[in-house]
C-alpha positions as CSV (number, residue, x, y, z in Angstrom):
1,M,142.7,142.2,321.5
2,W,141.9,138.7,320.2
3,E,138.2,139.2,321.1
4,T,138.2,142.4,319.1
5,V,139.8,140.7,316.1
6,R,137.3,137.8,316.4
7,M,134.3,140.1,316.5
8,A,135.6,142.1,313.6
9,T,136.1,139.0,311.6
10,E,132.6,137.6,312.4
11,E,131.0,141.0,311.7
12,S,132.7,140.9,308.3
13,F,131.5,137.4,307.7
14,V,127.9,138.3,308.6
15,R,127.9,141.4,306.4
16,N,129.3,139.4,303.4
17,R,126.8,136.6,303.8
18,I,123.9,139.0,304.1
19,A,125.1,140.9,301.0
20,R,125.5,137.6,299.1
21,S,122.0,136.5,300.1
22,A,120.5,139.8,299.0
23,R,122.2,139.6,295.6
24,V,120.8,136.1,295.0
25,I,117.3,137.0,296.0
26,A,117.5,140.2,293.9
27,S,118.5,138.0,290.9
28,L,115.0,136.5,291.0
29,E,113.8,139.7,289.4
30,S,115.3,138.7,286.1
31,N,112.9,135.7,286.2
32,A,109.8,137.7,287.1
33,G,107.9,136.7,284.0
34,A,108.6,133.0,284.5
35,I,107.7,133.3,288.1
36,A,104.4,135.0,287.3
37,R,103.5,132.3,284.8
38,M,104.3,129.6,287.4
39,I,102.0,131.3,289.9
40,D,99.2,131.6,287.3
41,V,99.5,127.8,286.5
42,I,99.3,126.9,290.2
43,K,96.3,129.3,290.8
44,D,94.5,128.0,287.7
45,S,95.0,124.3,288.8
46,L,93.8,125.0,292.4
47,S,90.8,127.0,291.2
48,H,89.6,123.9,289.3
49,G,89.9,121.8,292.5
50,R,93.1,120.1,291.4
51,L,95.7,118.8,293.9
52,L,99.1,120.2,294.5
53,V,101.8,117.9,295.8
54,S,105.3,119.0,296.8
55,C,108.5,117.2,297.7
56,G,112.2,117.8,298.5
57,N,115.1,116.6,300.6
58,G,116.6,118.1,303.8
59,G,116.1,121.9,303.8
60,S,114.1,121.6,300.6
61,A,111.8,119.1,302.4
62,A,111.1,121.9,304.9
63,E,110.2,124.3,302.2
64,A,108.0,121.7,300.5
65,M,106.1,121.3,303.8
66,H,105.9,125.0,304.3
67,L,104.2,125.5,300.9
68,T,101.5,122.8,301.5
69,E,100.7,123.6,305.1
70,E,100.1,127.3,304.2
71,L,97.7,126.2,301.3
72,I,95.8,123.9,303.6
73,G,95.8,126.5,306.5
74,R,96.5,130.0,305.5
75,Y,99.3,132.4,304.7
76,R,97.9,135.7,306.0
77,L,94.3,135.8,305.0
78,D,91.2,133.7,305.7
79,R,90.1,131.8,302.6
80,P,89.0,128.3,301.7
81,A,91.4,125.5,302.4
82,L,93.2,124.3,299.3
83,P,94.1,120.7,298.4
84,A,97.8,120.1,299.0
85,I,100.0,117.2,300.2
86,C,103.7,117.2,301.0
87,L,105.1,113.9,299.9
88,N,108.0,114.1,302.4
89,A,105.7,114.7,305.4
90,D,104.6,111.1,306.1
91,P,107.5,109.1,307.7
92,T,105.5,105.8,307.4
93,A,105.1,106.2,303.6
94,L,108.7,107.3,303.2
95,T,110.2,104.4,305.2
96,C,107.9,101.8,303.7
97,I,108.7,102.9,300.1
98,A,112.4,103.3,300.8
99,N,112.6,99.9,302.4
100,D,110.6,98.1,299.7
101,F,111.6,100.0,296.6
102,G,114.6,102.2,297.4
103,F,114.9,105.8,298.5
104,E,115.0,107.1,294.9
105,Q,111.3,106.1,294.6
106,V,109.9,107.6,297.8
107,F,108.2,110.4,295.9
108,S,107.4,108.8,292.5
109,R,105.5,106.0,294.2
110,Q,103.3,108.5,296.0
111,V,102.8,110.5,292.7
112,E,101.7,107.3,291.1
113,A,99.1,106.8,293.9
114,L,97.8,110.3,294.4
115,V,98.3,112.5,291.3
116,H,95.9,112.8,288.4
117,R,95.8,114.8,285.1
118,G,95.9,118.5,285.7
119,D,97.3,118.2,289.3
120,V,100.6,120.0,290.1
121,V,103.8,118.4,291.2
122,V,106.2,121.0,292.8
123,G,109.7,119.7,293.4
124,F,112.4,121.5,295.3
125,S,116.1,120.6,294.5
126,T,118.9,123.0,295.1
127,S,121.2,120.9,292.9
128,G,118.5,120.0,290.3
129,A,120.0,116.5,290.5
130,S,118.0,114.8,293.3
131,E,117.1,111.5,291.9
132,N,113.9,111.0,293.9
133,V,112.7,114.5,292.8
134,R,113.6,113.8,289.2
135,R,111.6,110.5,289.3
136,A,108.6,112.4,290.9
137,F,108.6,114.7,287.8
138,A,109.0,111.8,285.4
139,K,106.0,110.0,287.0
140,G,104.1,113.3,287.1
141,R,104.5,113.7,283.4
142,E,103.3,110.1,282.9
143,K,100.2,110.9,284.9
144,G,99.5,114.2,283.0
145,A,100.4,116.5,285.9
146,I,102.0,119.9,285.6
147,C,105.6,119.7,286.8
148,I,107.1,122.7,288.5
149,G,110.7,122.8,289.6
150,L,112.3,125.2,292.1
151,L,115.9,124.5,291.4
152,G,119.4,125.7,291.5
153,K,122.9,125.1,290.2
154,G,121.8,125.2,286.6
155,G,118.7,123.0,287.0
156,G,120.4,119.6,286.6
157,A,118.4,116.6,285.3
158,C,115.2,117.8,286.9
159,A,114.9,120.9,284.7
160,A,114.3,118.9,281.5
161,L,111.2,117.2,283.1
162,C,109.6,120.5,284.3
163,D,106.8,122.4,282.5
164,H,108.0,125.4,284.5
165,A,111.4,125.6,286.1
166,I,112.6,128.5,288.2
167,I,116.4,128.1,288.4
168,V,118.1,130.2,291.0
169,D,121.4,131.6,289.5
170,C,123.7,130.5,292.3
171,D,125.9,127.5,293.3
172,E,125.5,127.9,297.1
173,T,122.9,125.7,298.6
174,E,122.0,128.0,301.5
175,H,121.3,131.0,299.2
176,I,119.3,128.9,296.8
177,Q,117.1,127.8,299.7
178,E,116.7,131.4,300.8
179,A,115.6,132.3,297.3
180,H,113.2,129.3,297.1
181,Q,111.6,130.6,300.3
182,V,110.9,133.9,298.7
183,L,109.3,132.1,295.8
184,V,107.1,130.1,298.1
185,H,105.9,133.3,299.8
186,L,105.2,134.9,296.4
187,V,103.0,131.9,295.4
188,L,101.1,132.0,298.6
189,E,100.6,135.7,298.6
190,A,99.3,135.7,295.0
191,I,96.9,132.8,295.7
192,E,95.4,134.6,298.7
193,A,95.2,137.9,296.7
194,A,93.2,136.0,294.0
195,Y,90.7,134.8,296.6
196,T,90.4,138.2,298.2
197,L,89.5,139.7,294.8
198,K,86.6,137.3,294.3
């Protein structure tokens, strides 16, 4: 009896979370125009040989890495490798900068070193309030880069520093990350489609 009750409760939990995730992802459709503009900006920058750098913390760090590794490798189709670096992928740089300057500068210091005018800085922050991501955008703007935020929870302090901010309309971190993953795949698919059409 208790096993039956437990299974029914867990099944209800699973159904509710899937439904919630689906609603959050579906809400991206209301931002379709802004998402399309973001994709066009990234495509244009990469087509001119510019660099894309990405960054994030925790789960967002994994999404930042996923974006860049697919640009350097491939998503689904064979095409030329594209210049992309994930700023949270090098533990030696992260620990050096964190030790010498503080964790809030782990991304901005790398932006200062690597980014030039016309490059793209993509920052992931489910809260929009990650100080190290905010500083990466601030430094990117100083360097003349295009700043793109994949954000949540209203966009936080990061949104004001972005040329393009896609803010997921949700307060639950896990569902914001799921929506960000959809956005990453949309960017990658559009970029590869552009190369296929050439």
